[in-house]
C-alpha positions in Angstrom: -15.9 13.6 -57.2 -16.2 14.3 -53.5 -14.6 12.3 -50.6 -11.3 11.2 -49.4 -8.7 9.1 -51.0 -7.5 5.8 -49.5 -4.1 7.4 -48.8 -5.7 10.3 -46.9 -7.7 8.0 -44.8 -4.7 5.8 -44.0 -2.7 8.9 -42.9 -5.6 9.9 -40.5 -5.7 6.4 -39.1 -1.9 6.4 -38.5 -2.1 9.8 -36.8 -4.9 8.6 -34.5 -2.9 5.4 -33.7 0.2 7.4 -32.8 -1.8 9.8 -30.6 -3.5 7.0 -28.8 -0.1 5.1 -28.3 1.2 8.2 -26.6 -1.9 9.1 -24.6 -2.9 5.6 -23.3 0.2 5.0 -21.2 -0.1 8.5 -19.7 -3.7 7.9 -18.9 -2.9 4.5 -17.2 -0.1 6.2 -15.2 -2.5 8.9 -14.0 -5.2 6.4 -13.0 -2.6 4.3 -11.1 -1.2 7.5 -9.4 -4.8 8.2 -8.2 -5.1 4.7 -6.8 -1.8 5.1 -5.0 -3.0 8.4 -3.5 -6.1 6.5 -2.2 -3.8 3.9 -0.6 -1.7 6.6 1.0 -4.8 8.3 2.4 -6.1 5.1 3.9 -2.6 4.1 5.1 -2.3 7.5 6.9 -5.7 6.9 8.5 -4.5 3.5 9.7 -1.2 4.7 11.1 -2.9 7.6 12.8 -5.4 5.2 14.4 -2.5 2.9 15.5 -0.8 5.9 17.1 -4.0 6.8 19.0 -4.1 3.2 20.2 -0.4 3.3 21.2 -1.1 6.4 23.2 -4.1 4.9 25.0 -2.8 1.3 25.4 1.0 1.3 25.1 1.3 -2.4 26.0 -1.3 -3.7 23.5 -0.8 -4.8 20.0 -1.5 -2.3 17.2 -1.2 -5.1 14.6 -4.8 -6.2 15.0 -8.0 -4.7 13.5 -9.4 -4.3 17.0 -6.8 -1.6 17.6 -8.3 0.6 14.8 -10.9 3.2 15.6 -11.7 4.1 12.0 -14.3 2.9 9.5 -12.6 0.9 6.8 -13.9 1.1 3.2 -15.5 -1.9 1.4 -13.2 -4.9 1.7 -12.6 -8.1 3.7 -10.5 -8.9 6.8 -8.4 -12.0 7.2 -6.5 -11.9 10.4 -4.4 -8.7 10.4 -4.8 -8.2 6.6 -7.5 -6.0 5.0 -8.1 -6.5 1.3 -9.8 -4.1 -1.1 -10.2 -4.6 -4.8 -7.0 -2.7 -5.5 -4.8 -3.2 -2.3 -3.9 -5.3 0.6 -3.2 -3.5 3.9 -1.2 -5.6 6.4 -1.2 -4.3 9.9 2.2 -4.6 11.5 3.5 -3.7 15.0 5.5 -0.8 13.4 2.9 0.4 10.8 1.1 -0.8 7.7 2.4 -2.5 4.6 0.3 -1.7 1.5 0.6 -3.9 -1.6 -1.0 -3.4 -5.0 -3.4 -6.2 -6.0 -3.6 -7.0 -9.7 -3.3 -4.3 -12.2 -0.5 -3.6 -14.6 1.8 -2.1 -12.0 3.2 -3.9 -9.0 4.4 -1.9 -6.0 4.4 -1.8 -2.2 4.3 1.0 0.3 5.2 1.0 4.0 3.9 3.7 6.4 5.3 3.6 9.9 3.5 4.5 13.2 5.1 5.9 16.4 6.9 2.5 17.0 8.9 3.0 13.8 11.9 5.3 13.6 12.7 5.0 9.8 11.2 6.6 6.7 8.1 5.6 4.9 9.1 3.8 1.7 7.9 2.7 -1.7 9.1 -0.3 -3.7 8.0 -0.8 -7.3 7.0 0.8 -10.6 5.1 3.9 -9.3 7.7 5.0 -6.8 9.3 7.8 -8.8 6.0 9.7 -8.7 5.7 9.0 -4.9 8.9 10.7 -4.0 7.3 14.0 -3.3 4.9 12.4 -0.8 7.7 11.7 1.7 8.5 8.2 0.5 12.0 6.7 0.1 12.5 4.5 -2.9 13.7 0.9 -2.1 14.7 -1.9 -4.4 12.7 -5.2 -4.4 15.6 -6.8 -2.5 15.6 -4.1 0.2 11.9 -4.5 0.4 12.1 -8.2 1.0 14.8 -7.8 3.7 12.7 -5.1 5.4 9.5 -7.2 5.3 11.4 -10.2 6.7 12.4 -8.0 9.7 8.7 -7.2 10.3 7.8 -10.9 10.1 10.3 -11.5 13.0 8.6 -8.6 14.9 5.1 -10.3 14.4 6.4 -13.7 15.5 8.0 -12.1 18.6 4.8 -10.3 19.4 2.7 -13.5 19.0 5.1 -15.2 21.5 4.8 -12.2 23.9 1.0 -12.4 23.7 1.0 -16.1 24.1 3.3 -15.8 27.2 1.0 -13.1 28.6 -2.1 -15.3 28.2 -0.4 -18.3 29.7 0.8 -16.2 32.7 -2.8 -14.9 33.2 -4.1 -18.5 33.2 -1.6 -19.4 35.9 -2.7 -16.5 38.1 
C-alpha cells in the first residue's frame, strides 16, 4: 500500500499550525512597522512644511492646512485634521499628532516643529520598535496629559486669532 497514515497527516497538520502560529504575529508586526514608517515619513514632511511656514510667516498659525506647502496623499481634511485609511494627522501649533486608525494595534506619535522644545514621542503598542527612530516612549496617561496641554494651546491660538480679527474690524 502506498500513501500516508492518518497519524502522519495529523503530525504534518500540527507542524504547519505551529509554524503559522509563530509566523503570523511576526508578519502582522512587520506590516504595522511599515505603516508606522509611512506615518513618520508623512509626519516629518508635515513638520518640515510647518517649519518653512514658521520661517516665512512667524506670526501666522501653522495648525491649519493652509500653512502646508506639500501635497498630501489620498485622504480627507476636517478642520486641522487629515485622515487617511490608516492614520489621522492632527495639525497643532507645536507639531503634528499622529494616531493609528483601526487595525489591531493602537498607538500615537507626536512630531514637534520649531515651536516645540521637547522630544518626539510614541505612545502605544508599536513604540518599542520606534525607539531607534528618535522617539521617546510615553505611557497612555502621559500621552493624555501631553495632548491636553496641546488642546489648551489650540484654544489660546483661536482666542488670539479671534482677537486679531476683531481688532482688524475695528481699524
